C-alpha positions in Angstrom: -89.5 77.3 -118.1 -88.8 80.2 -115.7 -85.1 81.3 -115.5 -83.8 83.8 -113.1 -82.5 86.8 -115.2 -78.8 87.3 -115.2 -77.4 90.5 -113.6 -75.2 93.1 -115.2 -73.4 92.1 -118.3 -74.9 88.6 -118.3 -78.3 90.2 -119.1 -77.1 90.2 -122.7 -74.6 87.4 -122.4 -75.5 85.8 -125.6 -78.0 88.5 -126.7 -75.7 89.6 -129.5 -74.8 86.1 -130.3 -77.1 86.7 -133.3 -73.7 87.4 -134.8 -74.0 83.7 -135.8 -76.4 84.9 -138.4 -73.6 87.0 -139.9 -71.5 83.9 -140.2 -68.4 84.8 -138.3 -65.9 82.0 -138.4 -62.3 81.9 -137.4 -59.5 79.4 -137.3 -59.3 77.1 -134.3 -57.6 79.2 -131.6 -55.5 78.3 -128.6 -58.3 77.5 -126.2 -61.0 75.2 -127.6 -63.7 77.6 -126.2 -62.2 80.5 -128.1 -63.2 78.9 -131.5 -66.8 78.4 -130.3 -66.9 81.9 -128.9 -65.7 83.5 -132.1 -68.1 81.4 -134.2 -71.1 82.9 -132.4 -70.4 85.7 -130.0 -67.4 87.8 -130.9 -69.1 90.4 -133.1 -71.2 91.8 -130.2 -69.1 91.0 -127.2 -65.7 91.7 -128.7 -62.4 89.8 -128.7 -61.9 87.7 -125.6 -65.2 88.8 -124.2 -63.9 92.3 -123.5 -67.1 94.0 -124.7 -68.1 95.8 -127.8 -71.7 96.3 -129.1 -72.7 94.4 -126.0 -71.2 94.4 -122.5 -68.1 92.4 -121.5 -68.5 88.8 -120.5 -65.0 88.2 -119.1 -64.1 87.3 -116.5 -67.1 84.8 -116.4 -68.3 84.0 -112.9 -71.4 81.9 -113.8 -71.3 78.1 -114.1 -71.8 76.3 -117.3 -75.2 74.8 -116.4 -76.6 78.2 -115.7 -75.3 79.7 -118.9 -76.5 76.7 -120.9 -80.0 77.2 -119.7 -79.9 80.9 -120.8 -78.5 80.0 -124.1 -81.1 77.4 -124.9 -84.1 79.4 -123.7 -83.1 82.8 -124.9 -83.3 86.0 -122.9 -84.5 89.5 -123.8 -83.3 90.3 -127.2 -81.2 87.2 -127.4 -82.8 84.4 -129.5 -82.4 80.8 -128.3 -79.2 79.1 -129.6 -79.7 75.6 -130.8 -77.4 72.6 -130.0 -76.6 72.6 -133.8 -75.1 76.1 -133.5 -73.3 75.5 -130.2 -73.6 72.1 -128.6 -73.5 71.6 -124.8 -69.8 70.9 -124.8 -69.0 74.0 -126.8 -71.1 76.2 -124.4 -69.1 74.7 -121.5 -65.9 75.5 -123.3 -67.0 79.1 -124.0 -67.7 79.5 -120.3 -64.4 78.1 -119.3 -62.6 80.2 -121.9 -64.3 83.4 -120.6 -63.1 82.8 -117.1 -59.6 83.9 -118.2 -59.4 84.4 -122.0 -55.7 85.2 -121.8 -54.8 81.8 -120.4 -53.9 78.9 -122.6 -55.9 75.7 -121.9 -54.3 73.3 -119.4 -53.4 70.8 -122.1 -51.5 73.4 -124.1 -49.8 74.8 -121.0 -48.6 71.3 -120.3 -47.5 70.9 -123.9 -45.7 74.3 -123.8 -44.0 73.6 -120.5 -40.3 72.8 -121.0 -39.5 69.2 -120.9 -36.7 69.8 -118.3 -35.8 72.6 -115.9 -33.8 75.4 -117.5 -30.4 75.6 -115.6 -29.3 78.6 -117.7 -27.8 81.5 -115.7 -24.7 82.6 -113.8 -24.0 80.5 -110.7 -21.5 80.3 -107.9 -20.8 78.2 -104.9 -20.5 80.1 -101.6 -18.4 77.9 -99.3 -14.8 77.1 -98.5 -14.6 73.8 -100.4 -12.2 75.2 -102.9 -9.6 75.3 -100.1 -10.5 72.0 -98.5 -13.6 69.9 -99.1 -13.3 68.5 -95.6 -13.8 70.5 -92.4 -10.8 72.7 -91.7 -9.7 75.6 -89.5 -8.8 79.0 -90.7 -5.2 79.6 -91.9 -3.4 82.6 -93.3 -5.6 83.6 -96.3 -7.8 80.6 -95.9 -11.3 80.8 -94.3 -12.5 78.1 -92.0 -15.0 75.8 -93.5 -17.4 72.9 -92.9 -17.1 69.6 -94.8 -19.1 69.3 -98.0 -18.3 65.5 -97.9 -21.3 63.4 -97.1 -20.2 61.6 -94.0 -17.6 64.3 -93.3 -14.4 62.5 -94.3 -12.9 61.1 -97.5 -12.4 57.3 -97.4 -8.8 57.2 -98.4 -7.0 53.9 -98.7 -4.2 53.5 -96.2 -1.5 53.4 -98.9 -2.9 56.7 -100.3 -2.7 58.8 -97.1 1.1 59.4 -97.4 0.6 61.1 -100.8 -2.3 63.2 -99.3 0.0 64.4 -96.5 2.8 65.2 -98.9 0.4 67.2 -101.1 -0.7 69.2 -98.1 2.9 70.0 -97.0 3.8 71.2 -100.5 0.5 72.7 -101.4 1.8 76.2 -102.0 4.0 75.0 -104.8 2.4 71.8 -106.1 -1.3 72.7 -106.3 -2.0 72.5 -110.1 -4.3 75.5 -109.9 -1.5 77.7 -108.6 0.4 76.7 -111.8 -2.7 77.7 -113.8 -3.6 74.2 -115.0 -7.3 73.5 -115.4 -8.9 72.6 -112.0 -10.7 69.4 -113.2 -14.1 68.2 -112.2 -15.6 68.6 -109.7 -13.2 71.3 -108.4 -14.1 73.8 -111.1 -17.7 73.8 -109.9 -16.9 75.2 -106.4 -14.0 77.5 -107.0 -14.6 81.1 -105.8 -15.4 82.3 -109.3 -18.8 82.5 -111.1 -19.7 80.4 -114.0 -22.4 80.4 -116.6 -24.6 77.6 -117.9 -26.1 77.8 -121.3 -28.7 75.1 -121.9 -29.9 73.8 -125.3 -32.1 70.8 -126.1 -29.1 68.5 -126.9 -26.2 69.9 -124.8 -25.2 72.4 -122.1 -22.2 74.7 -122.1 -20.5 75.8 -118.9 -18.2 78.8 -119.2 -16.0 79.6 -116.2 -14.3 82.8 -115.2 -11.2 80.9 -114.0 -8.7 80.5 -116.9 -11.4 80.6 -119.6 -12.3 77.0 -118.8 -15.2 75.5 -120.7 -17.2 72.4 -120.3 -19.5 70.9 -123.0 -22.0 68.4 -121.7 -23.8 66.5 -124.4 -27.4 65.3 -123.6 -28.2 63.9 -127.0 -27.4 60.3 -126.0 -24.0 60.3 -127.7 -21.5 58.0 -125.9 -18.1 58.8 -124.5 -15.4 58.8 -127.2 -12.5 56.4 -127.2 -10.4 56.5 -124.0 -8.1 59.5 -123.6 -7.0 61.6 -120.7 -8.3 65.1 -120.2 -7.8 67.7 -117.5 -11.6 68.2 -117.4 -12.6 64.7 -118.3 -15.2 63.9 -120.9 -18.8 64.7 -120.0 -22.1 63.1 -121.1 -25.4 64.0 -119.5 -28.9 62.8 -119.3 -32.0 63.8 -117.4 -33.6 61.7 -114.6 -36.8 63.6 -114.0 -35.8 67.1 -113.1 -32.2 66.2 -112.3 -29.4 66.6 -114.8 -27.0 63.7 -114.3 -23.5 64.1 -115.8 -21.2 61.1 -116.2 -17.5 62.2 -116.4 -14.6 59.9 -117.2 -11.2 59.9 -118.9 -9.3 62.2 -116.5 -5.6 62.5 -116.1 -4.1 62.2 -112.6 -2.8 65.8 -112.4 -5.8 67.6 -110.7 -6.7 68.0 -107.1 -10.1 68.3 -105.5 -9.0 71.4 -103.5 -6.1 73.5 -102.5 -5.2 71.3 -99.5 -4.0 68.3 -101.7 -7.0 65.9 -101.8 -6.2 64.0 -104.9 -7.1 61.1 -107.3 -5.6 58.9 -109.9 -6.3 58.5 -113.6 -9.0 56.0 -112.7 -11.3 58.8 -111.5 -14.9 58.6 -112.4 -17.3 61.4 -111.3 -21.1 61.4 -111.6 -22.6 64.9 -111.0 -26.2 65.6 -110.2 -27.7 69.1 -110.6 -31.2 69.6 -109.4 -32.9 73.0 -109.6 -34.4 73.3 -106.1 -35.8 76.8 -106.4 -35.7 79.7 -108.8 -32.3 80.7 -107.5 -30.4 77.7 -106.3 -29.2 74.3 -107.6 -28.5 71.3 -105.3 -25.1 70.1 -106.6 -23.8 66.6 -105.9 -20.8 64.8 -107.2 -20.1 61.1 -106.5 -16.4 60.2 -106.8 -15.0 56.7 -107.5 -11.4 55.9 -107.8 -10.4 52.4 -106.5 -6.7 53.3 -106.7 -7.1 56.0 -104.0 -10.3 55.4 -102.1 -11.9 52.4 -100.4 -15.4 53.2 -101.7 -17.3 55.9 -103.7 -18.0 59.1 -101.8 -20.1 62.2 -102.4 -19.9 65.9 -102.0 -23.0 68.0 -101.8 -23.6 71.8 -101.7 -25.9 74.5 -103.1 -25.0 76.6 -106.0 -26.5 80.1 -106.0 -27.7 82.2 -108.9 -26.0 85.5 -109.2 -28.6 88.2 -109.4 -26.6 91.4 -109.8 -27.8 93.7 -112.6 -25.8 93.4 -115.8 -23.7 90.6 -114.4 -21.3 88.9 -116.8 -18.5 86.4 -116.8 -15.2 88.4 -116.7 -11.6 87.3 -117.2 -9.2 85.7 -114.7 -6.1 85.3 -116.9 -4.3 83.0 -114.6 -1.5 82.3 -117.0 -0.5 85.9 -117.2 -0.4 86.1 -113.4 1.6 82.9 -113.2 4.2 84.0 -115.8 4.6 87.4 -114.0 5.4 85.5 -110.8 8.2 83.7 -112.5 9.9 86.9 -113.4 12.4 87.9 -110.8 12.2 91.6 -109.8 
């Protein structure tokens, strides 16, 4: 059988595979082809085909059939290698391994890939929703903003609109955030302060710059506790594909959705959805249900952006100290 000689380093591709006579054996390595390579060829061609007594083999550019023919027939100083020493599948695995010895095999890459996207990092909303989740004009100290409500407006019940108007008229005194109470959910997610997500296999922790607020979202399948009322509600999460879904319940009726007085009752139920839609932004949605105040569920949607500044960290906004200072007459 006439075989075209291999050029360059392939002239001795398996020539020094006589190392098999030395009996080189190693434990099964990451790539299945690495074990076969180390069983036969490593002594001459060096670790990962980088070269040694014989020239380098990596990166391999020849196909498996061509190399198999050389291996079986022998070439130059290289004796033929029998199927008992390296079977056809092992030769193919060696060829595939030598194409990129530093890469893990596809199966191991899939196994090593995280089960869910990692949302860890420091994030911040960049919009005017903290002042008003609906579209609004600029006011003194308040930037104009577009609505983050899907469908533009909140579906208030007729008998709830009077309270909404009263809240707006008295917003400078009655906004709970101005009194340094916790903002509640979802408002905490789009205030003009950064927050950090720390993700573990069974829960996430969110730490907020505003008032040292903290959210713990369990993703271990544990249920909500017995009913209670919380400023931030009780949060339980699960994954739907690449989306983190957070079910929030057991709120009190003291928080607002924004600084303009959009409000809720203690029947509030919020379902958040966080989807990593790129390395540096999350699509954030919150669907809000409260039959005491709204005619139907409604949703807000916005991007959250990863803060990329060097040495960034969550700092302190000691709201209570500022609030107490404001109560002291000069």
